[in-house]
N, C-alpha and C positions, 0 to 999 in steps of 0.2 A: 368448885362447881358441884352441885348435887349430882350424883351418878345413880345408876340403877337401884342400889339398895336404899338410898335416901328417898328417891321418888316412889319406890314401891312401899316404903314405910308410910309415906304421906298418903298414898292412895288407900292403903289398908286402914288407916286411921279415919279418913274422910268418908269412904264408901258407905259404911253402915249408918253414919250420922246424916248424910245428905240424901240417901235414897228416898225418892218421892217427895223431897222437900221442894217447895215452890220458891223461886227467887222473887222476893217481893220488891226489891229495888237494887239499883247499882249506882254507886257513887265513885266516879273516876277522878282522881286527884292529880295524876301525872300522865299527860298524853303520850309521853315518850315510850311507855311500856305497853301501849294499846295499839293493836292493828285492827282497823275497821271500826264498826259501831258496836262495841261490846255492851253499851248501855241497853241495846235491844234484848239482852238476855233477861231483863225484867219480865216477869209473867210466865216464864218457862218453868216447867217442872224437871228436876234432875232425875233421870231414869237410871243412870249408872256413872261410876267414876272408875276409869281404867288407865292403864299406862301403855305407851308405845315408845320403847327406848327410854329416853329421858323426858318425854312429853307426857303431860297429864291431860286426859280427855274426859270432859263432862258431856255425856249424851243428854240432850234436852228435848222436851216435847211440849207443845202447846196447841191444843185444839187440832190434833192430828198432824201438825207441822213439826218437823224435826230440825234440830240444829246441833252444833257442837261448839263447846267452849274449850279452846286449846290453851294450855298454859305451859310455858317453858320457863324454868326458874332461873336461867342464866347462871351467874356466878353466886349471887347472894339472895336469890328469891326465897320467900317463905309463904306458905299457906297455913294460916293458923285460925283456930276458933278459941273461944273463951279467953280472949285477950282484948285489951283496950287499944284503939288506934294510936299510932305514934307518928313521929316526924317522917318516917320512911314508909308509912302506909300509903300505897298509891291506888288501891281499889278496895271498896267495901261492898260485899254482896250481902244484902239483908235477906234473911230467910224466914219463912213462916214456921213458927213453932220451934226455932232453934237459934242459938247465938249467931251473929253475923260471921261470915268468912272474910278474913282480911288477907290481902296480898301485900306483903312488905318486901322491899328490895332496896338495899342500901346503895348499890352501884347502878341500878336501873338498866341492867343488861337483859333481864327477863322480858317475856312478851306474853300478852293476853290477846287472844283472837277469837271472834265469833264467826263461824262459817257454817254453811250447810254441807259442803263437800270437804273431805279431808284434803289438805294441800298436797301438792305433788311431792314436796320434800319428805313427807311421811312415807309415801309409797316407795321412795328411794332408799329408805332405811333397810339395813340388813336384818337378818333374823335375830330374835331375842336369844340370849345365851341359853335360856331354859327351853327354847323351842327347837334347837338344833341338836341332833344326836351326835355321839362321839365319832362315828364313822364318817358322817357328812362333814363334821368340823375338820377332821384330819385331812380329808380329801380337798376341801376348799382352801385350807391353810397352806398345804404343800403345793397347791396349784398356782399360788401367787409367789412373786419374787419381791419380797419387801422385808424390811427390818421387822422383827417380831413385834416390838412395841408399836411401831407406826401402823402395822396392819391391825392390831387390836384396837387402836384408837380410831380407825377408819369406820365411821358409823354405817357406811354402805356395806361393809364386810360383816360387822357384828354390832348391834345397837345396844347402847346403854353403858358401855365401859368408858372410863376416863383415866386420869393419871393415877388415882389412888389404887384402883383394883387391877390395873394392868401391872403396875410395879409389884404389888403384893402377889399376884398370880404367877408372874414370871419368876419371882423369888422362890415360891413354893415348888415350882416345876424345875428349878435350877437352870433356867434358860437366860442367857445374856440378852439384854434388850435390843442389841444390834445384830443378833443372830439372824441370818437370812432364812425366811420361812421355808423356801423350797429345798433347803439343804438339811433341814432337821429330819431325823429318822421318824417314822410313823409312831413309834413307841413314845418318843419324847413329846410329840405333838399331842398324843392321847393323854399324857400326863399333864400337859398344859390345860387341856380341856377340862380335866377333872379338877385341877387347881382353880380354874376360873369359877366353876360351879360351887366349889367348896368355899371359896372366899366370899362369894356373893351371898350364899345361903347363911354363912356365919354372920356376916354384917347385917343382913335383914333381921336375924334373930336378936341382934343386939341394938336394933333401932338405927343403924347407919353409923356414919363417921362424922363427928362434929369437930372439925379443925378450924372453922371460922364461924360463919353465920348460920349454918344448917341447924334447924330444929324440926321435930315432928309436928304434926298438925295440932297436938295439944301442948306445944311449946317445950317439949323435953329434948335435951341433947342426946345424941347417940352415944354408944359406948365402944364402938369398934376401934376408935382411935387408941384405946388402951391396949389393943392387940396388934398394932402395926409393927411389922418387922423391918421394913426398909423405907417406906414412904416418909419423907421429911426427916429422916434420921441420918443425914450425911454427917460424917465425922464421928458417929457413935459406933460402938462395936456391934458386929453381927451377932444376933442371939444364938447362932449355931456354931460359928467358928472363931469369933472374936476379931476377925478382920474389920477394918473401918469401912463403914458404908460410904460409897461414893455417889456423887451427883454429876450427871452428864446431860447433854441435850440430845434428844432423839425426836425428829420431826418437830423441832423448835419447842419441845416441851421438856421441862425439867424432869429428869428420870433418876430414880434411886435404885441402887443394886449393890450386891456384895461381890467384890472382885474375886473372892476366893470360891464362894459357892456357885457363882454364875460365871464360869470361865468364858472369856471372849472366844468367838468362833475362830477356828484355825484358818489362816490365809490359804487361798487357792490360786 
């Protein structure tokens, strides 16, 4: 599933190209990925493209009336320009003075929604990692009693993180995925906070992580997958100590870690 760096890369690619473009027409090919009457977006001008967690938000305006087009890419969603429609293209947004914007989605778990008000689910999202300071993160993290990875995956606690970047950040901070948040010393939680920002910023610079369907808005694959230390590397040697990377389940999610660098929490 595209996570914060992938969505941010797409937003940065689309924002300058779509600014003040008018949506000339909308062709919807798969009702399953559509919530509400997305076809009504035709005639609206795009005034901004932003991100909230893993959600992409198009701010629209037409004759003083405002609306929002919300896009969640699900597991395999793509937003691309300068490409020809294919068998997995489920929506085509024709634009004045620009190539059409295509929504592709192999598994059809993504969603497109046109709305005037932001849905309640977005207001329930936690802060963006780049919007919360270190002191606040440490306080909020240690105030909860949950496994470290499960808490980072909780979008109400922190929005935008998924399997890839939680695994990589926990490895960089040398924290076991099952460590209990309230039991970690403030210094270790601060190190985790810095690791999260570090791995997100690095991935954004490299255009995201392409391990399956993800591509940027111009169809390019990301490059951060070349720097993954633990994610999807079970059975391979840790790049730091040589121990074999293990895979376990945390919050029903496949989780990768080094058993030597990320020591399990001591029993109490």
